[in-house]
ROFISE-472225 format. One record per residue (C-alpha): residue in three letters; x, z, y. Coordinates in steps of 0.2 Angstrom, whole numbers, plus 5000, padded with zeros to 4 digits. Example, Ala and Ser with C-alpha at 12.3 -4.5 7.8 and 13.67 -1.06 7.14 Angstrom:
<pts>
residu = ala, X = 5062, Z = 5039, Y = 4978
residu = ser, X = 5068, Z = 5036, Y = 4995
</pts>
This chain:
<pts>
residu = met, X = 4852, Z = 4977, Y = 4928
residu = leu, X = 4864, Z = 4990, Y = 4934
residu = asn, X = 4878, Z = 4982, Y = 4925
residu = leu, X = 4874, Z = 4965, Y = 4932
residu = his, X = 4873, Z = 4973, Y = 4949
residu = val, X = 4891, Z = 4981, Y = 4947
residu = ile, X = 4898, Z = 4965, Y = 4940
residu = ala, X = 4891, Z = 4955, Y = 4955
residu = gly, X = 4898, Z = 4968, Y = 4967
residu = thr, X = 4915, Z = 4968, Y = 4959
residu = leu, X = 4915, Z = 4948, Y = 4959
residu = ile, X = 4911, Z = 4948, Y = 4978
residu = phe, X = 4926, Z = 4960, Y = 4981
residu = leu, X = 4938, Z = 4950, Y = 4970
residu = val, X = 4933, Z = 4933, Y = 4977
residu = thr, X = 4934, Z = 4940, Y = 4995
residu = leu, X = 4952, Z = 4946, Y = 4991
residu = val, X = 4957, Z = 4929, Y = 4984
residu = val, X = 4950, Z = 4920, Y = 4999
residu = ile, X = 4960, Z = 4931, Y = 5010
residu = met, X = 4976, Z = 4928, Y = 5001
residu = val, X = 4974, Z = 4909, Y = 4997
residu = arg, X = 4965, Z = 4904, Y = 5013
residu = pro, X = 4957, Z = 4889, Y = 5006
residu = ser, X = 4954, Z = 4875, Y = 5019
residu = gly, X = 4961, Z = 4885, Y = 5032
residu = val, X = 4948, Z = 4899, Y = 5031
residu = ser, X = 4955, Z = 4914, Y = 5041
residu = glu, X = 4957, Z = 4932, Y = 5034
residu = ala, X = 4944, Z = 4937, Y = 5047
residu = val, X = 4931, Z = 4924, Y = 5041
residu = ala, X = 4934, Z = 4929, Y = 5023
residu = ala, X = 4932, Z = 4947, Y = 5026
residu = ala, X = 4916, Z = 4945, Y = 5037
residu = gly, X = 4909, Z = 4934, Y = 5023
residu = gly, X = 4912, Z = 4947, Y = 5010
residu = ala, X = 4904, Z = 4960, Y = 5021
residu = val, X = 4889, Z = 4950, Y = 5024
residu = leu, X = 4887, Z = 4947, Y = 5005
residu = met, X = 4889, Z = 4966, Y = 5002
residu = leu, X = 4875, Z = 4970, Y = 5014
residu = leu, X = 4863, Z = 4956, Y = 5008
residu = gly, X = 4866, Z = 4962, Y = 4990
residu = gly, X = 4861, Z = 4980, Y = 4995
residu = tyr, X = 4878, Z = 4987, Y = 4991
residu = val, X = 4879, Z = 4995, Y = 5008
residu = arg, X = 4864, Z = 4999, Y = 5019
residu = pro, X = 4864, Z = 4993, Y = 5037
residu = gly, X = 4863, Z = 5010, Y = 5043
residu = glu, X = 4877, Z = 5016, Y = 5032
residu = ala, X = 4888, Z = 5002, Y = 5038
residu = ala, X = 4884, Z = 5006, Y = 5057
residu = ser, X = 4888, Z = 5024, Y = 5054
residu = leu, X = 4904, Z = 5020, Y = 5045
residu = leu, X = 4910, Z = 5008, Y = 5060
residu = leu, X = 4905, Z = 5021, Y = 5073
residu = thr, X = 4915, Z = 5035, Y = 5065
residu = ser, X = 4930, Z = 5023, Y = 5064
residu = trp, X = 4931, Z = 5022, Y = 5083
residu = asn, X = 4949, Z = 5030, Y = 5083
residu = ile, X = 4956, Z = 5016, Y = 5073
residu = tyr, X = 4948, Z = 5002, Y = 5084
residu = gly, X = 4954, Z = 5010, Y = 5099
residu = phe, X = 4972, Z = 5012, Y = 5092
residu = phe, X = 4973, Z = 4994, Y = 5087
residu = leu, X = 4967, Z = 4988, Y = 5104
residu = gly, X = 4979, Z = 5000, Y = 5114
residu = met, X = 4994, Z = 4995, Y = 5103
residu = met, X = 4991, Z = 4977, Y = 5105
residu = ala, X = 4989, Z = 4978, Y = 5124
residu = ile, X = 5004, Z = 4989, Y = 5126
residu = ser, X = 5015, Z = 4977, Y = 5116
residu = ala, X = 5008, Z = 4962, Y = 5126
residu = leu, X = 5011, Z = 4970, Y = 5143
residu = ala, X = 5028, Z = 4976, Y = 5138
residu = asp, X = 5032, Z = 4958, Y = 5134
residu = gln, X = 5026, Z = 4952, Y = 5150
residu = ala, X = 5038, Z = 4964, Y = 5159
residu = gly, X = 5053, Z = 4957, Y = 5150
residu = ile, X = 5056, Z = 4973, Y = 5139
residu = phe, X = 5060, Z = 4964, Y = 5123
residu = asp, X = 5071, Z = 4950, Y = 5131
residu = met, X = 5081, Z = 4964, Y = 5140
residu = leu, X = 5083, Z = 4974, Y = 5123
residu = ala, X = 5090, Z = 4958, Y = 5115
residu = his, X = 5101, Z = 4955, Y = 5129
residu = trp, X = 5108, Z = 4972, Y = 5129
residu = ala, X = 5111, Z = 4971, Y = 5110
residu = gly, X = 5121, Z = 4955, Y = 5113
residu = glu, X = 5131, Z = 4963, Y = 5126
residu = trp, X = 5134, Z = 4979, Y = 5115
residu = ala, X = 5140, Z = 4968, Y = 5100
residu = arg, X = 5154, Z = 4960, Y = 5111
residu = gly, X = 5155, Z = 4944, Y = 5102
residu = ser, X = 5154, Z = 4951, Y = 5084
residu = gly, X = 5140, Z = 4944, Y = 5073
residu = val, X = 5140, Z = 4959, Y = 5062
residu = arg, X = 5138, Z = 4971, Y = 5076
residu = leu, X = 5124, Z = 4960, Y = 5083
residu = tyr, X = 5116, Z = 4960, Y = 5066
residu = leu, X = 5116, Z = 4979, Y = 5066
residu = ala, X = 5110, Z = 4979, Y = 5084
residu = val, X = 5095, Z = 4969, Y = 5079
residu = phe, X = 5091, Z = 4981, Y = 5065
residu = val, X = 5092, Z = 4996, Y = 5077
residu = val, X = 5081, Z = 4987, Y = 5091
residu = gly, X = 5068, Z = 4983, Y = 5077
residu = met, X = 5068, Z = 5000, Y = 5071
residu = val, X = 5065, Z = 5007, Y = 5088
residu = ile, X = 5051, Z = 4995, Y = 5092
residu = thr, X = 5043, Z = 4998, Y = 5075
residu = ala, X = 5044, Z = 5017, Y = 5077
residu = phe, X = 5035, Z = 5018, Y = 5094
residu = leu, X = 5025, Z = 5001, Y = 5095
residu = ser, X = 5021, Z = 4997, Y = 5077
residu = asn, X = 5028, Z = 4985, Y = 5064
residu = asp, X = 5016, Z = 4971, Y = 5070
residu = ala, X = 5024, Z = 4972, Y = 5088
residu = thr, X = 5041, Z = 4970, Y = 5080
residu = ala, X = 5036, Z = 4954, Y = 5070
residu = leu, X = 5026, Z = 4946, Y = 5083
residu = ile, X = 5037, Z = 4949, Y = 5099
residu = leu, X = 5055, Z = 4953, Y = 5093
residu = thr, X = 5055, Z = 4938, Y = 5081
residu = pro, X = 5054, Z = 4924, Y = 5094
residu = val, X = 5066, Z = 4934, Y = 5105
residu = val, X = 5079, Z = 4935, Y = 5092
residu = tyr, X = 5077, Z = 4917, Y = 5087
residu = ala, X = 5080, Z = 4911, Y = 5104
residu = leu, X = 5095, Z = 4923, Y = 5106
residu = val, X = 5104, Z = 4918, Y = 5090
residu = thr, X = 5101, Z = 4899, Y = 5092
residu = arg, X = 5108, Z = 4900, Y = 5109
residu = leu, X = 5123, Z = 4909, Y = 5102
residu = arg, X = 5124, Z = 4896, Y = 5088
residu = leu, X = 5123, Z = 4909, Y = 5074
residu = pro, X = 5115, Z = 4907, Y = 5057
residu = val, X = 5096, Z = 4910, Y = 5061
residu = met, X = 5089, Z = 4916, Y = 5044
residu = pro, X = 5099, Z = 4932, Y = 5042
residu = phe, X = 5093, Z = 4938, Y = 5059
residu = leu, X = 5075, Z = 4933, Y = 5056
residu = phe, X = 5075, Z = 4942, Y = 5039
residu = ala, X = 5081, Z = 4957, Y = 5048
residu = cys, X = 5066, Z = 4957, Y = 5060
residu = thr, X = 5053, Z = 4956, Y = 5046
residu = phe, X = 5061, Z = 4968, Y = 5034
residu = ile, X = 5064, Z = 4982, Y = 5047
residu = ala, X = 5046, Z = 4980, Y = 5053
residu = asp, X = 5040, Z = 4986, Y = 5036
residu = thr, X = 5055, Z = 4997, Y = 5031
residu = ala, X = 5054, Z = 5007, Y = 5047
residu = ser, X = 5034, Z = 5008, Y = 5048
residu = phe, X = 5033, Z = 5025, Y = 5041
residu = val, X = 5046, Z = 5033, Y = 5053
residu = leu, X = 5031, Z = 5040, Y = 5064
residu = pro, X = 5012, Z = 5039, Y = 5062
residu = val, X = 5011, Z = 5026, Y = 5076
residu = ser, X = 5024, Z = 5015, Y = 5067
residu = asn, X = 5010, Z = 5006, Y = 5057
residu = pro, X = 4991, Z = 5006, Y = 5060
residu = ile, X = 4989, Z = 5010, Y = 5041
residu = asn, X = 4996, Z = 5027, Y = 5044
residu = ile, X = 4982, Z = 5030, Y = 5057
residu = leu, X = 4970, Z = 5025, Y = 5044
residu = phe, X = 4976, Z = 5038, Y = 5032
residu = leu, X = 4978, Z = 5052, Y = 5045
residu = asp, X = 4961, Z = 5048, Y = 5052
residu = ala, X = 4953, Z = 5050, Y = 5034
residu = phe, X = 4963, Z = 5066, Y = 5028
residu = gly, X = 4970, Z = 5074, Y = 5044
residu = gly, X = 4988, Z = 5080, Y = 5045
residu = gly, X = 5000, Z = 5082, Y = 5060
residu = leu, X = 5017, Z = 5076, Y = 5064
residu = ser, X = 5026, Z = 5090, Y = 5055
residu = thr, X = 5017, Z = 5086, Y = 5039
residu = phe, X = 5020, Z = 5068, Y = 5041
residu = leu, X = 5039, Z = 5070, Y = 5044
residu = arg, X = 5040, Z = 5083, Y = 5030
residu = tyr, X = 5035, Z = 5070, Y = 5017
residu = leu, X = 5041, Z = 5054, Y = 5025
residu = leu, X = 5056, Z = 5057, Y = 5036
residu = leu, X = 5069, Z = 5057, Y = 5023
residu = pro, X = 5062, Z = 5042, Y = 5013
residu = ser, X = 5061, Z = 5032, Y = 5029
residu = leu, X = 5080, Z = 5036, Y = 5034
residu = phe, X = 5085, Z = 5032, Y = 5016
residu = cys, X = 5076, Z = 5016, Y = 5016
residu = ile, X = 5082, Z = 5010, Y = 5033
residu = gly, X = 5100, Z = 5014, Y = 5028
residu = leu, X = 5099, Z = 5005, Y = 5011
residu = asn, X = 5090, Z = 4990, Y = 5019
residu = ile, X = 5104, Z = 4988, Y = 5032
residu = ala, X = 5118, Z = 4991, Y = 5020
residu = val, X = 5111, Z = 4979, Y = 5007
residu = phe, X = 5107, Z = 4965, Y = 5019
residu = val, X = 5124, Z = 4967, Y = 5028
residu = trp, X = 5132, Z = 4964, Y = 5011
residu = leu, X = 5120, Z = 4950, Y = 5005
residu = phe, X = 5123, Z = 4940, Y = 5022
residu = arg, X = 5141, Z = 4945, Y = 5025
residu = cys, X = 5147, Z = 4927, Y = 5024
residu = asp, X = 5134, Z = 4921, Y = 5037
residu = ile, X = 5136, Z = 4936, Y = 5049
residu = arg, X = 5155, Z = 4937, Y = 5049
residu = thr, X = 5157, Z = 4926, Y = 5063
residu = arg, X = 5159, Z = 4927, Y = 5082
residu = tyr, X = 5151, Z = 4921, Y = 5098
residu = thr, X = 5156, Z = 4920, Y = 5116
residu = pro, X = 5147, Z = 4934, Y = 5126
residu = ser, X = 5147, Z = 4923, Y = 5141
residu = asp, X = 5134, Z = 4912, Y = 5131
residu = leu, X = 5121, Z = 4926, Y = 5131
residu = pro, X = 5106, Z = 4920, Y = 5141
residu = glu, X = 5102, Z = 4928, Y = 5157
residu = val, X = 5086, Z = 4938, Y = 5157
residu = glu, X = 5075, Z = 4933, Y = 5172
residu = leu, X = 5064, Z = 4948, Y = 5175
residu = pro, X = 5047, Z = 4944, Y = 5183
residu = asn, X = 5049, Z = 4959, Y = 5194
residu = arg, X = 5062, Z = 4972, Y = 5193
residu = gln, X = 5050, Z = 4986, Y = 5199
residu = phe, X = 5037, Z = 4981, Y = 5186
residu = phe, X = 5051, Z = 4982, Y = 5173
residu = asn, X = 5056, Z = 4999, Y = 5178
residu = phe, X = 5038, Z = 5005, Y = 5179
residu = thr, X = 5035, Z = 4998, Y = 5161
residu = ala, X = 5051, Z = 5006, Y = 5154
residu = ala, X = 5046, Z = 5023, Y = 5161
residu = thr, X = 5028, Z = 5021, Y = 5155
residu = leu, X = 5034, Z = 5017, Y = 5137
residu = ala, X = 5044, Z = 5032, Y = 5137
residu = leu, X = 5029, Z = 5043, Y = 5143
residu = ile, X = 5019, Z = 5034, Y = 5129
residu = ala, X = 5031, Z = 5038, Y = 5116
residu = val, X = 5031, Z = 5057, Y = 5121
residu = ala, X = 5012, Z = 5057, Y = 5121
residu = tyr, X = 5012, Z = 5049, Y = 5104
residu = leu, X = 5023, Z = 5063, Y = 5097
residu = val, X = 5013, Z = 5077, Y = 5106
residu = gly, X = 4996, Z = 5069, Y = 5101
residu = thr, X = 5001, Z = 5068, Y = 5083
residu = ala, X = 5008, Z = 5086, Y = 5083
residu = thr, X = 4991, Z = 5092, Y = 5090
residu = gln, X = 4980, Z = 5080, Y = 5080
residu = phe, X = 4974, Z = 5073, Y = 5097
residu = pro, X = 4966, Z = 5056, Y = 5094
residu = leu, X = 4980, Z = 5043, Y = 5096
residu = ser, X = 4967, Z = 5030, Y = 5102
residu = phe, X = 4966, Z = 5039, Y = 5118
residu = val, X = 4985, Z = 5039, Y = 5120
residu = ala, X = 4986, Z = 5020, Y = 5116
residu = leu, X = 4972, Z = 5015, Y = 5127
residu = gly, X = 4977, Z = 5027, Y = 5141
residu = gly, X = 4995, Z = 5020, Y = 5140
residu = ser, X = 4989, Z = 5002, Y = 5140
residu = gly, X = 4978, Z = 5005, Y = 5155
residu = leu, X = 4992, Z = 5012, Y = 5165
residu = leu, X = 5003, Z = 4997, Y = 5161
residu = phe, X = 4988, Z = 4986, Y = 5165
residu = ala, X = 4987, Z = 4994, Y = 5182
residu = gly, X = 5005, Z = 4992, Y = 5185
residu = ala, X = 5005, Z = 4974, Y = 5181
residu = val, X = 4991, Z = 4971, Y = 5193
residu = arg, X = 5000, Z = 4982, Y = 5206
residu = tyr, X = 5016, Z = 4972, Y = 5205
residu = arg, X = 5006, Z = 4955, Y = 5203
residu = cys, X = 5014, Z = 4952, Y = 5186
residu = leu, X = 4999, Z = 4950, Y = 5175
residu = asp, X = 4996, Z = 4934, Y = 5166
residu = thr, X = 4978, Z = 4936, Y = 5161
residu = ala, X = 4978, Z = 4920, Y = 5150
residu = lys, X = 4994, Z = 4925, Y = 5140
residu = phe, X = 4987, Z = 4943, Y = 5139
residu = gly, X = 4971, Z = 4937, Y = 5131
residu = arg, X = 4980, Z = 4926, Y = 5119
residu = glu, X = 4991, Z = 4941, Y = 5113
residu = ile, X = 4976, Z = 4952, Y = 5109
residu = ser, X = 4971, Z = 4947, Y = 5091
residu = trp, X = 4953, Z = 4949, Y = 5092
residu = ser, X = 4950, Z = 4942, Y = 5075
residu = leu, X = 4959, Z = 4957, Y = 5068
residu = phe, X = 4944, Z = 4968, Y = 5073
residu = val, X = 4933, Z = 4956, Y = 5063
residu = phe, X = 4945, Z = 4957, Y = 5048
residu = ile, X = 4946, Z = 4977, Y = 5048
residu = thr, X = 4927, Z = 4978, Y = 5050
residu = gly, X = 4924, Z = 4967, Y = 5036
residu = leu, X = 4936, Z = 4977, Y = 5025
residu = phe, X = 4928, Z = 4993, Y = 5030
residu = ile, X = 4911, Z = 4987, Y = 5023
residu = ile, X = 4918, Z = 4979, Y = 5008
residu = val, X = 4928, Z = 4995, Y = 5002
residu = arg, X = 4913, Z = 5006, Y = 5006
residu = ala, X = 4903, Z = 4995, Y = 4994
residu = val, X = 4916, Z = 4996, Y = 4981
residu = glu, X = 4916, Z = 5015, Y = 4983
residu = asn, X = 4896, Z = 5015, Y = 4982
residu = leu, X = 4898, Z = 5006, Y = 4965
residu = gly, X = 4909, Z = 5020, Y = 4959
residu = leu, X = 4924, Z = 5009, Y = 4956
residu = thr, X = 4936, Z = 5019, Y = 4967
residu = ala, X = 4931, Z = 5035, Y = 4959
residu = ala, X = 4934, Z = 5028, Y = 4941
residu = phe, X = 4951, Z = 5022, Y = 4948
residu = gly, X = 4955, Z = 5039, Y = 4954
residu = arg, X = 4951, Z = 5047, Y = 4937
residu = gly, X = 4962, Z = 5034, Y = 4929
residu = leu, X = 4976, Z = 5037, Y = 4940
residu = leu, X = 4976, Z = 5056, Y = 4936
residu = gln, X = 4975, Z = 5052, Y = 4917
residu = leu, X = 4989, Z = 5040, Y = 4918
residu = ala, X = 5000, Z = 5053, Y = 4928
residu = gly, X = 4996, Z = 5067, Y = 4915
residu = asp, X = 5003, Z = 5084, Y = 4919
residu = ser, X = 5018, Z = 5077, Y = 4928
residu = pro, X = 5018, Z = 5078, Y = 4947
residu = leu, X = 5033, Z = 5066, Y = 4949
residu = gln, X = 5025, Z = 5053, Y = 4938
residu = ala, X = 5009, Z = 5055, Y = 4948
residu = val, X = 5019, Z = 5052, Y = 4964
residu = leu, X = 5029, Z = 5037, Y = 4957
residu = ile, X = 5013, Z = 5029, Y = 4950
residu = thr, X = 5004, Z = 5031, Y = 4966
residu = ala, X = 5018, Z = 5024, Y = 4977
residu = gly, X = 5022, Z = 5010, Y = 4965
residu = gly, X = 5004, Z = 5005, Y = 4961
residu = thr, X = 5000, Z = 5005, Y = 4980
residu = ala, X = 5015, Z = 4994, Y = 4983
residu = leu, X = 5010, Z = 4982, Y = 4970
residu = gly, X = 4992, Z = 4982, Y = 4975
residu = ala, X = 4998, Z = 4978, Y = 4993
residu = asn, X = 5007, Z = 4963, Y = 4987
residu = leu, X = 4992, Z = 4957, Y = 4977
residu = ile, X = 4978, Z = 4960, Y = 4990
residu = asn, X = 4987, Z = 4964, Y = 5006
residu = asn, X = 4991, Z = 4982, Y = 5012
residu = val, X = 4976, Z = 4984, Y = 5023
residu = pro, X = 4963, Z = 4983, Y = 5009
residu = met, X = 4974, Z = 4992, Y = 4997
residu = ala, X = 4976, Z = 5006, Y = 5010
residu = leu, X = 4957, Z = 5007, Y = 5011
residu = val, X = 4955, Z = 5007, Y = 4993
residu = met, X = 4968, Z = 5021, Y = 4991
residu = ile, X = 4959, Z = 5031, Y = 5004
residu = ser, X = 4943, Z = 5030, Y = 4995
residu = val, X = 4952, Z = 5034, Y = 4978
residu = leu, X = 4961, Z = 5049, Y = 4985
residu = gly, X = 4945, Z = 5056, Y = 4993
residu = thr, X = 4938, Z = 5058, Y = 4975
residu = ile, X = 4953, Z = 5069, Y = 4970
residu = his, X = 4952, Z = 5088, Y = 4972
residu = ala, X = 4962, Z = 5093, Y = 4987
residu = asn, X = 4978, Z = 5102, Y = 4983
residu = ser, X = 4997, Z = 5101, Y = 4986
residu = leu, X = 4998, Z = 5086, Y = 4974
residu = asn, X = 4984, Z = 5077, Y = 4982
residu = arg, X = 4993, Z = 5079, Y = 4999
residu = ala, X = 5009, Z = 5072, Y = 4991
residu = leu, X = 4999, Z = 5057, Y = 4984
residu = ile, X = 4992, Z = 5053, Y = 5001
residu = tyr, X = 5009, Z = 5051, Y = 5008
residu = ala, X = 5015, Z = 5042, Y = 4993
residu = ser, X = 5001, Z = 5030, Y = 4996
residu = ile, X = 5006, Z = 5028, Y = 5014
residu = phe, X = 5024, Z = 5025, Y = 5008
residu = gly, X = 5019, Z = 5012, Y = 4995
residu = ala, X = 5007, Z = 5003, Y = 5007
residu = asp, X = 5020, Z = 5002, Y = 5021
residu = leu, X = 5035, Z = 4998, Y = 5011
residu = gly, X = 5028, Z = 4988, Y = 4997
residu = pro, X = 5024, Z = 4972, Y = 5007
residu = asn, X = 5043, Z = 4969, Y = 5009
residu = leu, X = 5041, Z = 4960, Y = 4992
residu = thr, X = 5031, Z = 4945, Y = 4997
residu = thr, X = 5025, Z = 4936, Y = 5012
residu = val, X = 5007, Z = 4940, Y = 5010
residu = gly, X = 5009, Z = 4959, Y = 5008
residu = ser, X = 5006, Z = 4964, Y = 5026
residu = leu, X = 4999, Z = 4957, Y = 5043
residu = ala, X = 5016, Z = 4959, Y = 5051
residu = thr, X = 5025, Z = 4948, Y = 5038
residu = met, X = 5011, Z = 4935, Y = 5039
residu = leu, X = 5013, Z = 4935, Y = 5058
residu = trp, X = 5032, Z = 4933, Y = 5056
residu = leu, X = 5029, Z = 4918, Y = 5044
residu = phe, X = 5017, Z = 4910, Y = 5056
residu = ile, X = 5030, Z = 4911, Y = 5070
residu = leu, X = 5044, Z = 4904, Y = 5059
residu = arg, X = 5032, Z = 4889, Y = 5054
residu = arg, X = 5030, Z = 4886, Y = 5073
residu = lys, X = 5049, Z = 4885, Y = 5074
residu = gly, X = 5049, Z = 4872, Y = 5060
residu = leu, X = 5056, Z = 4885, Y = 5047
residu = glu, X = 5049, Z = 4888, Y = 5030
residu = val, X = 5052, Z = 4903, Y = 5019
residu = ser, X = 5044, Z = 4902, Y = 5001
residu = thr, X = 5036, Z = 4916, Y = 4992
residu = gln, X = 5050, Z = 4915, Y = 4979
residu = glu, X = 5064, Z = 4915, Y = 4992
residu = tyr, X = 5056, Z = 4931, Y = 5000
residu = phe, X = 5053, Z = 4939, Y = 4984
residu = lys, X = 5072, Z = 4937, Y = 4978
residu = leu, X = 5077, Z = 4946, Y = 4994
residu = gly, X = 5064, Z = 4959, Y = 4993
residu = val, X = 5067, Z = 4964, Y = 4975
residu = thr, X = 5085, Z = 4968, Y = 4979
residu = val, X = 5079, Z = 4984, Y = 4989
residu = val, X = 5061, Z = 4988, Y = 4987
residu = pro, X = 5061, Z = 4994, Y = 4969
residu = val, X = 5075, Z = 5006, Y = 4972
residu = met, X = 5067, Z = 5012, Y = 4988
residu = ile, X = 5051, Z = 5015, Y = 4979
residu = val, X = 5059, Z = 5026, Y = 4966
residu = ile, X = 5071, Z = 5036, Y = 4977
residu = gly, X = 5057, Z = 5038, Y = 4991
residu = ser, X = 5045, Z = 5044, Y = 4978
residu = leu, X = 5057, Z = 5057, Y = 4972
residu = leu, X = 5060, Z = 5063, Y = 4990
residu = ile, X = 5041, Z = 5065, Y = 4992
residu = trp, X = 5040, Z = 5074, Y = 4976
residu = leu, X = 5053, Z = 5086, Y = 4981
residu = asn, X = 5042, Z = 5092, Y = 4995
residu = leu, X = 5028, Z = 5098, Y = 4983
</pts>
């Protein structure tokens, strides 16, 4: 009976992941995750009290997600992203190559302080509008938006919500995060830009007329200035909060509350648009995954996976880091990086804490953040980017995306893993 119980629980887990990836008949990721969680509860794999306790202890994650989405939505209403794109166009002075570099830099800054989802969701349509107005090839610039969203998503802990998942589970301040991931992030960003400039050199080696740049009509100059100052304050608060291990949900919610008050004060709040830009279904998705992964953990599957990981690594720390980063990256493309991150958190929780385990934690963050650049289904940011493109009448196949991603991701994983290992 025990074997059948384990088999049934494993099947629920696998079928849920397949439904999340395939989305049959338009079933959303949130509905799939919620359905899998209900089955796990009904099957007794997770007790209701255990599930409630798990979700209550995850308050920091929920608060951070809500705060980040609200900050991005309000910054968009203030015209911050439109103005950044305009400044990039002015700085490029008619050069397609310079504009391409500027898009990467703007994307990196937005990702670093507002998360990769903000870059995909808000920068993508802004860049699309800009390059079509300037009559430049669209796809190279749009690929820059989505790739930098994931490539720069481990610059800081707040650059990707997945980073908060790991830090919430294992702790670790800003100095430790930067010690392991600063050099890998700088290398990956530099390689990404260099390779893409080379690959798209024929498309971006063109010029545009600076006078064709669209004028940015700010809803309110005072609100724009207030938002810019508040974003700078939030960025500093993130750094201080991470360094002192202060709950980042407080920073995100406090910053969003300040921006919300400013929007009301300057009469610039579009409540309907604000409500649409908060992805409420994301909370259902995350909640379902929390319960499903806890069920898999209760079945002993993640502990077995952890033992297998250590056996595969043998006595080589470098091999352990490579396998962890590469395996997490591969898993992120097979089952999406959010459930893969939760699985790895459970796996690493079964390994005895030491310096190698600390390196494996950051190798997992590295793989979960960067790996999704291989396929269109690896991360929520990429899926959001693809959705925006489809609304514009553009299609990007998984094969086309993979051909582009495979030019950079494998090298990034190997070199980045080596840089993480050097910190042991």
